[in-house]
C-alpha positions in Angstrom: 0.0 0.0 0.0 1.4 3.4 -1.0 2.0 6.0 1.7 2.6 9.7 1.5 3.8 11.3 4.8 4.0 15.1 5.3 6.4 16.2 8.0 6.1 19.7 9.3 6.2 21.6 12.5 8.2 24.1 14.5 11.7 24.9 13.1 14.3 23.4 15.3 11.9 20.8 16.8 13.2 17.9 14.9 11.8 17.6 11.4 15.2 16.5 10.0 15.5 13.9 12.7 12.0 12.5 11.8 13.0 12.5 8.1 16.2 10.5 8.9 14.2 8.0 10.8 11.7 7.6 8.0 14.5 7.2 5.5 15.8 4.3 7.6 12.3 2.8 7.4 12.6 2.8 3.6 10.8 6.0 2.8 12.0 8.2 0.0 12.4 11.5 1.8 12.4 14.9 0.0 13.2 18.0 1.9 11.5 21.4 1.2 9.5 20.0 -1.8 8.1 22.9 -3.9 4.3 23.0 -3.8 4.3 24.0 -7.5 5.5 20.5 -8.4 3.1 18.7 -6.1 0.8 17.5 -8.9 3.6 16.0 -10.8 4.8 14.1 -7.7 1.3 12.8 -7.0 1.0 11.6 -10.6 4.4 9.9 -10.3 3.4 8.1 -7.1 0.1 7.0 -8.6 1.7 5.6 -11.7 4.8 4.1 -10.2 4.9 0.3 -10.4 8.3 -0.1 -8.6 9.1 0.2 -5.0 10.8 3.5 -5.4 7.8 5.7 -4.7 5.9 3.2 -2.6 6.6 5.2 0.6 7.3 8.9 0.2 7.9 11.5 2.9 8.0 15.3 2.3 9.3 17.8 4.9 7.5 21.1 4.6 8.1 24.4 6.4 5.1 25.0 8.6 4.6 28.5 7.1 4.0 26.8 3.8 1.7 24.1 5.0 -1.5 25.9 4.2 -0.5 25.8 0.5 -0.8 22.0 0.8 -4.3 22.2 2.1 -5.9 20.8 -1.1 -3.7 17.7 -0.8 -5.1 16.8 2.6 -8.7 17.4 1.5 -8.8 16.0 -2.0 -6.0 13.5 -2.6 -6.9 9.8 -2.9 -3.5 9.2 -1.3 -4.8 10.5 2.0 -1.4 11.7 3.3 -0.4 11.3 6.9 0.4 14.7 8.5 3.0 14.6 11.3 3.7 17.8 13.2 6.9 18.1 15.2 6.6 20.4 18.2 8.7 21.4 21.2 8.5 24.0 24.0 9.5 27.6 23.2 12.4 27.5 25.6 13.7 24.2 24.1 13.6 25.7 20.6 15.5 28.9 21.8 18.1 26.7 23.5 18.6 24.6 20.4 19.1 27.7 18.2 21.6 29.1 20.7 23.5 25.8 20.8 23.6 25.3 17.0 24.1 29.0 16.3 21.7 28.7 13.3 19.3 31.4 12.2 15.5 30.8 12.3 14.1 30.8 8.7 11.5 33.5 9.6 14.3 35.8 10.6 16.1 35.2 7.3 12.9 36.0 5.4 12.2 39.1 7.5 8.8 37.6 8.7 9.8 38.0 12.3 11.9 40.4 14.3 13.1 38.1 17.0 13.5 34.4 17.6 10.7 34.3 20.2 8.4 36.0 17.7 9.4 33.5 15.0 8.6 30.6 17.2 5.3 32.0 18.3 4.2 32.6 14.7 4.9 29.0 13.9 3.2 27.8 17.1 0.0 29.6 15.9 0.1 27.8 12.6 0.7 24.5 14.3 -2.3 24.9 16.5 -4.5 25.4 13.5 -3.3 22.2 11.8 -3.4 20.3 15.1 -7.1 20.1 14.6 -6.8 18.6 11.1 -6.3 15.0 12.1 -2.6 15.6 12.5 -0.3 13.6 14.6 1.8 15.7 16.9 5.2 14.6 18.4 6.6 16.8 21.1 10.4 16.4 21.2 11.0 18.7 24.3 12.1 15.8 26.4 12.2 13.1 23.7 15.1 10.8 23.1 16.1 9.6 19.6 14.7 6.2 20.6 11.5 7.8 21.8 11.2 9.7 18.5 11.6 6.5 16.5 9.0 4.7 18.6 6.4 7.4 18.2 6.9 7.4 14.4 6.8 3.6 14.3 3.5 3.7 16.2 2.0 6.4 13.9 3.0 4.7 10.7 2.4 1.1 11.7 5.9 0.1 10.7 5.3 -3.6 10.8 5.7 -4.6 7.1 9.3 -5.6 7.8 11.5 -6.0 10.7 13.0 -2.6 11.6 16.4 -3.7 10.4 17.4 -3.6 6.7 20.2 -5.5 5.2 22.6 -5.2 2.2 24.3 -8.3 1.0 27.3 -7.4 -1.2 29.6 -9.7 -2.9 33.2 -8.8 -3.6 36.6 -10.2 -4.7 39.5 -10.2 -2.2 41.9 -9.6 -5.0 40.4 -6.1 -5.5 40.4 -5.1 -1.9 38.4 -5.6 1.3 35.6 -3.0 1.7 35.9 -0.4 4.5 32.2 0.0 5.3 31.3 -3.6 6.2 29.6 -4.6 9.4 30.2 -8.3 8.7 32.6 -9.9 6.2 32.4 -13.6 5.4 35.1 -15.5 3.4 33.6 -18.2 1.1 36.8 -19.2 -0.5 36.6 -22.6 1.1 33.7 -23.5 -1.2 34.2 -25.3 -4.5 35.5 -22.9 -7.1 33.7 -22.9 -10.5 36.6 -20.9 -12.0 38.5 -24.1 -12.5 35.6 -25.8 -14.4 35.8 -24.9 -18.1 32.0 -24.8 -18.7 31.5 -22.5 -15.7 34.6 -20.3 -15.8 33.0 -17.5 -17.8 29.7 -17.7 -16.0 28.8 -15.9 -12.8 27.0 -16.6 -9.5 23.8 -15.2 -11.0 23.5 -18.3 -13.1 21.9 -21.5 -11.9 24.7 -23.8 -13.1 27.2 -21.9 -10.9 24.9 -21.8 -8.0 24.3 -25.5 -8.1 28.0 -26.2 -8.3 28.8 -24.1 -5.3 26.0 -25.0 -3.0 24.4 -28.3 -4.1 26.9 -30.4 -2.3 27.6 -31.5 1.3 30.1 -28.8 2.0 28.1 -26.0 0.5 24.9 -27.0 2.3 26.6 -27.3 5.6 28.3 -24.0 5.1 25.0 -22.2 4.4 23.3 -23.9 7.4 26.0 -22.6 9.7 26.3 -19.2 8.1 22.5 -18.5 8.3 22.5 -19.7 12.0 25.3 -17.2 12.8 23.6 -14.4 10.9 20.3 -15.0 12.6 21.9 -14.7 16.0 23.7 -11.5 14.9 20.6 -9.9 13.4 18.6 -10.5 16.5 21.3 -8.8 18.6 21.5 -5.9 16.1 17.7 -5.5 16.2 17.7 -5.4 20.0 20.3 -2.6 19.9 18.1 -0.8 17.3 20.7 -0.8 14.6 18.8 0.2 11.4 21.0 -1.1 8.7 23.7 -3.7 8.4 26.0 -4.3 5.5 27.1 -8.0 5.1 29.9 -8.5 2.6 30.6 -11.9 1.1 34.1 -12.4 -0.4 35.8 -14.9 -2.7 38.9 -14.5 -4.8 37.5 -12.7 -7.8 34.0 -11.8 -6.8 32.4 -13.5 -9.7 31.3 -17.0 -8.7 31.1 -18.1 -5.0 30.6 -14.8 -3.3 27.8 -13.8 -5.9 26.1 -17.2 -5.3 26.2 -16.9 -1.5 25.1 -13.2 -1.5 22.1 -14.1 -3.8 21.2 -17.1 -1.6 21.2 -15.0 1.6 19.2 -12.3 -0.1 16.6 -14.8 -1.2 16.5 -16.3 2.3 16.1 -13.1 4.3 14.0 -10.8 2.0 10.7 -12.1 3.3 11.5 -11.0 6.8 13.7 -7.9 6.3 14.0 -5.1 3.9 16.9 -6.5 1.8 19.2 -5.4 -1.0 21.8 -7.3 -3.0 24.7 -5.9 -4.9 27.7 -7.5 -6.7 30.6 -5.1 -6.5 32.8 -6.7 -9.1 30.0 -7.5 -11.5 28.5 -4.0 -11.2 31.9 -2.4 -12.0 32.1 -4.4 -15.2 28.7 -3.3 -16.5 
C-alpha cells in the first residue's frame, strides 16, 4: 500500500530527525519539496509500479503548510500529517546551541527568535485540529522519537532492520564499510571448471556447483545460523541497517552465489538489498 507522509512543525523541533528515521524505514524523503511541483509528484506516485515511490515523505516548512491544504482534503493518497513540536524555551536553547538562524528571521517575517517561534506555534495549533499527529520532542530521546513514528505509521511490514548483501573479490580489496565480512573461498570454485569459468553466480549452473553439495549445504546452514543470531542482537540494539559482505577470490562466482542465496532467504522478513561489486563495475 502506497503511503505519503508530510512532516512539518516548528523549526528546530526535529523535522530533519524525523525524516532521517523515515529514511531508515525505507521512505523516499524529499526536503522542502516545492508545492508548485506537487501535482507532478502525485502523478508519479500513482503511476509508479516499482518500490521507489511506494513510501514517500515530504518535509514542509510550517509557514508553507496551508499551501498543501488541497492535498489533505482531496487527494486519494490520504497523506499522513505529522507535526513536530517542542517548547518555546527548548527551541530557543537549540538555536543558541547550534548558532543557526531561524528561517523566519532570514525571510524578515519575524523580528526576534521568540516572535518567529510564536508565529509557527500559531500555525501548528490550526493544523493540530486537522487529524494531524503531533510529536513533542521537548524531552524526547532519539529512541522515543523513533518509537512514536513507528506507532503512527504502523511500521510492521518488515523488521526494523534492513540488510545489504554485497559480494566482492578479495583480489580487488576488502571493503571499508562492512559490518560483517564472510570469506567463502573454502567453497568449491567454478573458476576451474571450463564450462563455468566465464559464467557468474547469477546463473543456476554456478549456484548448483557451489551450494548443491555436502560442504556447500553445511556452510550455508552454519552461516545462516550465525547471521540469525547477529541480526537479533542488532535489532535489540536498534541498529537500522547492516552491510554484510561476502568475499571470494575474484568476486564472480562463489561470493555472488552466496550473496544471492542470503538475499533470497532473508528478503521475506527484512528489507533487503543485494549488490555484486565486481560485476557492477564491469557493466
